[in-house]
N, C-alpha and C positions, 0 to 999 in steps of 0.2 A: 297332173298326178293330180289326185283331190288330196287334200290332208283333213284329218279326223280332228272335230272341234274338241278343245281337252274340257277335260267336264271336272266339275269336283268331284271326291269322292269321297265313300264310309266305309265303316271299318262292319265286315259281317265275321259271327261267329260261327265255327264249322264246327262239330264234337270230334271229327277226325282230325282235325288239324290244329288242334292247339298249338299255338306259336307259331303254324302259320294261317296267321288270319290274311283272309284274301282284301281283296280294297274293289271297292263294285264304285259305277257310277252313282250321283247324287241324285235323284229323279227332281224338279221343282215343278213347280205348276205354273203354266203359262198365264193365267187367269184365278184370282181368287175372290169372286163375284158367287160363289155357290149356293152359300148358307152365311145369316150372321155369325156363324162360328169360324167362317174363314179367317175373319181377322186372329184369330188366336190361333190356327193353324199355322197362319201367314210367320206368326212370330216363332210358333213352333219351331217349326222349319228352317229358319235362321237361326235359332240356338239348339237345334239338335245334335248331337253326338255326347258322347259321353265323358265325353270329359272339354267341352265349351263354357257350360255353367260354372264350372270349376275355376277352369283358365280366366273366365270374365273376372269370379269374383276374388281372385287374388290379384287381376289388375287393376281393378279399384282401388288397393291400395299402393299404385306408383307403377312408375318405370320399372321393369324387371328382364335382365338379360334372357337368353334361352336355357343354359345351365340352371337359371336359380327357379325359372318356372318348373324343369323339369327336380329337381328337388323336393318340392314343392308335390308333387305328383308322381311318387315314387312307382306306381305300377302301370304308368304308360309307358311304350315304349319311345323312342326317338322317335320314329317314322309316325306314329299316332301323333304326338305329337306336333310335328312339323303342320301334317296334311289338315287337325283343326285350325291350327295356328294359319295357314294359309288361308282356309276357309273363314276365318273371323278377320282377316285380314281383303280378303275380295267382296265379304257383304259389308266394309267399310264401316267394323266394328273397334278395328287393334288398328292400329300403325306400326310400321316394319323400318327400323332406323337404320342401316349398316353404317359402319366406319369405316372408312378407308386406312385402315390400320391389317398390319400383320404380326400376329394372328386377328384374323375379322372378330371385329365386335359390332352384336347385333342385341338393337335391343326392344321390347315392344312396349306398347303402352297401348290405353285405350283414347279414341279418338271423340270428340263432342257426340257425334253419334253414339258411340259406344257408350256416353257415360249416360246415357238417358234409359239403357239397362239397369241402373241400379237399381231403381224402386221392386223393379221384378226381381234381378238376382237376389236382392238383399229378405225380401217378401218371402223367395224361396227359403231361402237361410232361416227366416224365422219358422216360418212354418213346419219345416224338417224338423228344429229344436220341439218343437211342442208334438209334435205329432211321431216321431223317431225314436227309437232307444240307441240310435249310433252311435257308439261312441259313452253309453251308459254299461256295457256290457251282458245288457240284459237278452240280448239277441233280435228279431224280426220282428217290427208289429204287425200283428194278423191283419190281412186286408179283407173286405167286406167281401162275397159273393155278388155277383150284378148279373140281372137278368138279360139275357139275349134281344130280348125285345125291346129294347130301347128307353123301358122306364130304370130310374135313376132309383129304384129303393133297394134297399140291400134285401137280398133271400134270407143269406144266413153271414153269420162271421165265428168263422175257424179260429178255436182260441190252441 
C-alpha cells in the first residue's frame, strides 16, 4: 500500500467559511533557475505565509515559548501558529526544543540560518514604518495601480 507524502500546508481563505479556513498543500518549485528574479521568488517562498515574517521578527528578540508567541500574535489561531512554526522548523529557520517535563515545555528560537534573515526582516520593518500608516490611526496607504503589461510605471494613484 502506497503512503502519501507529508506536504507543507498553507491557509486559504474562503468568504463562505470564515472561521473554518481550509489547509491546502504548499507547492514549491523543484528548480529556481527560471529568471534573475528567481532568488527573490525562492526567498519569498520560504518566508511566505501570513504570520511567518512576524514570528521571525519576534524570535529575533530571543527564545520564546509557544504561548508567548501566541500572546504577541492575538489574531492567529493555535492551529495556524503551529503550522507556520513547523514550516519554519522544516526550512531550517527555527529550532524547536522540547523538554521532558510534565506539562511539556517547548521553546522556539532562531537557528544560525534563521538569524541570516535578520537584515531582511528589519528592512521590511523599516519600510513598513516609513511607508504605511499602520498604528498611526490614519487608515491604509493607497497603492498605485500598475499596468498589466509588465511596465512598472504607475497608471494612477487612488487617494
